[in-house]
C-alpha positions as a Markdown table, in Angstrom:
| # | Residue | x | y | z |
|---|---|---|---|---|
| 1 | Met | -126.8 | -28.8 | 27.3 |
| 2 | Ser | -123.4 | -27.5 | 28.3 |
| 3 | Asp | -122.4 | -31.0 | 29.4 |
| 4 | Asp | -123.4 | -32.8 | 26.2 |
| 5 | Gln | -121.7 | -36.3 | 26.4 |
| 6 | Ser | -122.7 | -37.7 | 23.0 |
| 7 | Pro | -120.4 | -40.0 | 21.3 |
| 8 | Arg | -119.5 | -37.5 | 18.6 |
| 9 | Arg | -118.3 | -35.0 | 21.2 |
| 10 | Gln | -116.2 | -37.6 | 22.9 |
| 11 | Gly | -114.7 | -38.8 | 19.5 |
| 12 | Ala | -113.5 | -35.2 | 18.8 |
| 13 | Glu | -111.8 | -34.8 | 22.1 |
| 14 | Gly | -110.2 | -38.1 | 21.6 |
| 15 | Ala | -108.9 | -37.4 | 18.1 |
| 16 | Asn | -107.5 | -34.0 | 19.4 |
| 17 | Ala | -105.6 | -35.9 | 22.1 |
| 18 | Gly | -104.3 | -38.4 | 19.6 |
| 19 | Tyr | -103.2 | -35.6 | 17.1 |
| 20 | Ala | -101.6 | -33.8 | 20.1 |
| 21 | Ala | -99.6 | -37.1 | 21.0 |
| 22 | Leu | -98.5 | -37.7 | 17.3 |
| 23 | Gly | -97.4 | -34.1 | 17.2 |
| 24 | Tyr | -95.3 | -34.4 | 20.2 |
| 25 | Leu | -93.9 | -37.6 | 19.1 |
| 26 | Met | -92.8 | -36.4 | 15.6 |
| 27 | Ser | -91.4 | -33.1 | 16.7 |
| 28 | Gly | -89.4 | -34.7 | 19.5 |
| 29 | Ile | -87.9 | -37.2 | 17.3 |
| 30 | Gly | -87.4 | -34.8 | 14.4 |
| 31 | Leu | -85.9 | -31.8 | 16.6 |
| 32 | Trp | -83.4 | -34.1 | 18.7 |
| 33 | Gly | -82.6 | -36.2 | 15.7 |
| 34 | Phe | -81.6 | -33.0 | 13.8 |
| 35 | Leu | -79.6 | -31.9 | 16.9 |
| 36 | Gly | -77.8 | -35.2 | 16.9 |
| 37 | Trp | -77.1 | -35.0 | 13.1 |
| 38 | Leu | -75.7 | -31.6 | 13.6 |
| 39 | Leu | -73.5 | -32.9 | 16.5 |
| 40 | Asp | -72.2 | -35.8 | 14.1 |
| 41 | Arg | -71.3 | -33.3 | 11.4 |
| 42 | Trp | -69.5 | -31.0 | 13.7 |
| 43 | Leu | -67.5 | -33.6 | 15.6 |
| 44 | Gly | -67.3 | -36.0 | 12.6 |
| 45 | Leu | -68.8 | -38.9 | 14.2 |
| 46 | Pro | -70.3 | -41.9 | 12.4 |
| 47 | His | -74.1 | -41.3 | 13.1 |
| 48 | Ile | -73.8 | -42.0 | 16.8 |
| 49 | Gly | -75.2 | -38.5 | 17.7 |
| 50 | Leu | -78.2 | -39.1 | 15.3 |
| 51 | Met | -79.0 | -42.5 | 16.8 |
| 52 | Leu | -78.8 | -40.9 | 20.3 |
| 53 | Gly | -80.8 | -38.0 | 19.3 |
| 54 | Leu | -83.4 | -40.2 | 18.0 |
| 55 | Val | -83.6 | -42.3 | 21.2 |
| 56 | Val | -83.6 | -39.2 | 23.5 |
| 57 | Gly | -86.3 | -37.5 | 21.4 |
| 58 | Thr | -88.5 | -40.5 | 21.5 |
| 59 | Ala | -88.0 | -40.8 | 25.3 |
| 60 | Leu | -88.7 | -37.3 | 26.0 |
| 61 | Ala | -91.7 | -37.1 | 23.6 |
| 62 | Val | -93.3 | -40.2 | 25.4 |
| 63 | Tyr | -92.6 | -38.5 | 28.7 |
| 64 | Leu | -94.2 | -35.3 | 27.6 |
| 65 | Ile | -97.3 | -37.1 | 26.3 |
| 66 | Val | -97.8 | -39.1 | 29.5 |
| 67 | Lys | -97.3 | -35.9 | 31.5 |
| 68 | Arg | -99.7 | -33.7 | 29.5 |
| 69 | Leu | -102.2 | -36.1 | 28.2 |
| 70 | Gly | -102.2 | -38.5 | 31.0 |
| 71 | Ala | -102.2 | -41.6 | 28.6 |
């Protein structure tokens, strides 16, 4: 019974992968967006660093999701 392939077991694994992907995406956008915002405040830019940080964070998060989860 160690290789129980019931639908309930597969659903739990899929949900865990989904939550991991969501966590990577939210943290990537949040961290890089915050760093871009700090760069804007430091250099006095009009939200250029924030926008660049959000795009870079999203791209890196998607890369990490594909690499780690094989989606």
